[in-house]
N, C-alpha and C positions, 0 to 999 in steps of 0.2 A: 254502530247500527244507524242506518239512514231511515228517515221518515219520508215516504212518498206522499206528497201533497197533491190531491186532485182538485185543481181549480176549475172554475166554471167557464173558461174560454174554450177555444177550439183545441182539441187534443189529437195528436197523431196516432196512427195505428201502432200496435205493438211491433209489427214487422218493420215499419219505417223507422221507428226509434232504434231497433236492434241494428239496422243497416247503418244508420247515421252515427250512432254512439255505442258500439259494441261494449257490452258489460256495464251499461248504464245503471242497471238495477242490482249489481253484484252484492251491494251492502244493504239493500232495502230489507228492513225487518218489521216495518209497520206501515199502515196506509191510513191516512186521514183525509176524508172527503170534505171539501168546502161546498156546502149547499148542493147546487145542481151539478157540481163536479163528480158527484157519485155516479153519474151515468157513464163515466169513462172506465169504471172498474172492470166491467165485463170485457171490453175491447182490449184492455191491457192484461187481462188474465190475472187480476189480483182480487183479494178479498179485503173489504173495508173493516178496519179495526175501530174507527170512531168517526162520527159525523158531527160537523159543527156548522152553524149558520142560522139565518133568520127564517129560512124556509120559503123565500120568495122565488126561487128558481128551480124547485124540485116539485114534481107533481105528487098528488096525494097517494097514488098507488105505489110509487117508488118509495115514498117515506114509510108507508105501511109495511112494505116488504123489508126494509131495513130494520124497523122496530120488531117485526115478527122473527127475524133471524137473530135477534139479541145484540145488534150493534149498539153501542152506547150513543145516545143522542144528546148533544149539548146545544140546545136551542137558545139563541140570543134574541134580544129585542131588535126590531128593525130600526129603532132610533139609537143607533150605536155609532161610536167614533171609528171603529175598526172595520176593515173589509172582511168578508168571509174568509178570504185567503189568508189574511193576517191572523185571524183567529185560529185557522188550521195550523199555521206555522207555530203559533204559540202553544197549541195543544201538542204538536209533535215534540217541541222542546220539553214541555211539562212531562211527557211520557218517556223522556230519557234519550231522545234522539241525539246522536253525536254528529249528524250531518243531515242535510235536507235536499231532496230532489223534487222540484215542482213541475208538474205538467199541466197543460190547460191554462197557463198564465199568459199566453200570448195569442194574438189573433182575436177573432170575435168581432163584434160590431162596434165596440167602444175602445178607442185608443187610450182613453184615460185609465181604464182598468189595467191595460197592459203596462202603461207607464208606472202606475201605482205598484204593480207587482214587481217591476224591476227595482223600484225604490225600496221594496222590502229587504233586498239584499244588504242594505245598509243598517238594518235594525240592530241596535246595540245589544239586544237580547241574544242575537246569534253568537256573539263573542267570537271565538276562533273556530266555530263549527263551519265546515265547508258547506256551501249552499249553491245550487244551480237551478236555473230555469231551462227547461228542455222542450224543444219540439224537433221535428225532422229537419228543420232548416237552420237551427241555431242552438248553441249552448251558451248561456250567459252566466258569468260568475263575477265576483267583485274582489279586487285586491284592496285591502284596507291597510294603509301605512301611516306611521311607522309600526313596526312590530314591537314586541315587549322589550323594554329597556331602551326604547328610542332607536332601535336598529332598523335598517331598511327591511322591507318585507320582500321575501324571495318566493316566487311562485313557479313551480314546475308546470309547464303546459304540455304534457305528454299527449301525443296524438299522431294522426296520419300526416305524412309528408304531403304537401300540396294543399292542405286545407287552409282556408282563410282565417286570419286572426285580426280582429279589429280592437284597438285599444282606445277607449273613449272615456274622457274624464267625466266624473260625476260631481256636480257641485262647482266649486270655484276653480278646479283644475288640479293637476298633480305636478310634482317636481321630482327630479332625480330618477327618471325612467331609463333603465338599461335593459336591452334585450340580447338574447343569445339564441341562435337557431332560427331567426326570422329573416326573411329576404332583405327587408329594409331596416337596418339596425338603428337603434338609439343608444347613446352613450351618456348617461347621467344628464338627460335633457328634460325640459318641461313639456307638458302637454296642457296648455291652457284651455279653459272653457271657450267654446266657439269654433275655432278652426278644426278642420277634419283631418289633420295630419295623420292621426293614428288609424285611419280607415283602410281596410283591405290590405293588411300585410299578409305574408304567406309563410307557413311553417316549412322550413327546409331541413329540420332535424326532428326526429321523433321525440326528443327530450328538450324541446325549446324551453327557455326560462325568461321570465320577466321579473325585474327588480324595481321596486318603487321606494323612494325615500319618504315621501309624505303625500297624503291625499287619498281620494277614492277613485279607483280606476276600474271601469267596466271592461271585461274581456268577453268579446262576442266571437265565438268560433262558428264557422259555417263549413259544411262539406264543400270540397273543391268543385263538385258538380254544379253548384249554384252559380259559379262564375264570379267575377270581380266587378 
């Protein structure tokens, strides 16, 4: 069961998400709103199961409506170390989510929030739970290697032929990257931090695969209609 996390950035419409990533919500079984992200629920056609945050980005009427409808409210101090989105991710995990889908994590006025949300994909608490950040322009996931027992991590990147796939190292870089089904192949090669070699690859098979021996590798998929 996936937890859908509603972050407080710009969120796509339900229709645009369905067109960009068909079946994106197939496993969603709960919805956790991060503060002002609660406003996205109506447009996505979902009901909120829990709200978390310090309340600095939701108006009083919206909060009162949540409380009157019986939604659990987990209010935090504004003097906290975690972002509201991080708290929502942690709440989803605490409620038993086996995967997470985050919308509203990208865009908005502050790029630091978007970068911080991308960084949440590396949270140790996620363990082996699949997690993605979604909008109509991108789907961002993280490959964490090595896998159990020190083996290379193998990730199936199923999707539409022609879509763009960028492989971007997070942190100090990754080693042992091998791809199958992408136009510009890699064979047990490094992707160091800095150079943009992994940018704008293209899926040529619906069952593309990326293997990583060690490191954190961001996978950013974009619909082919956005161009390269």
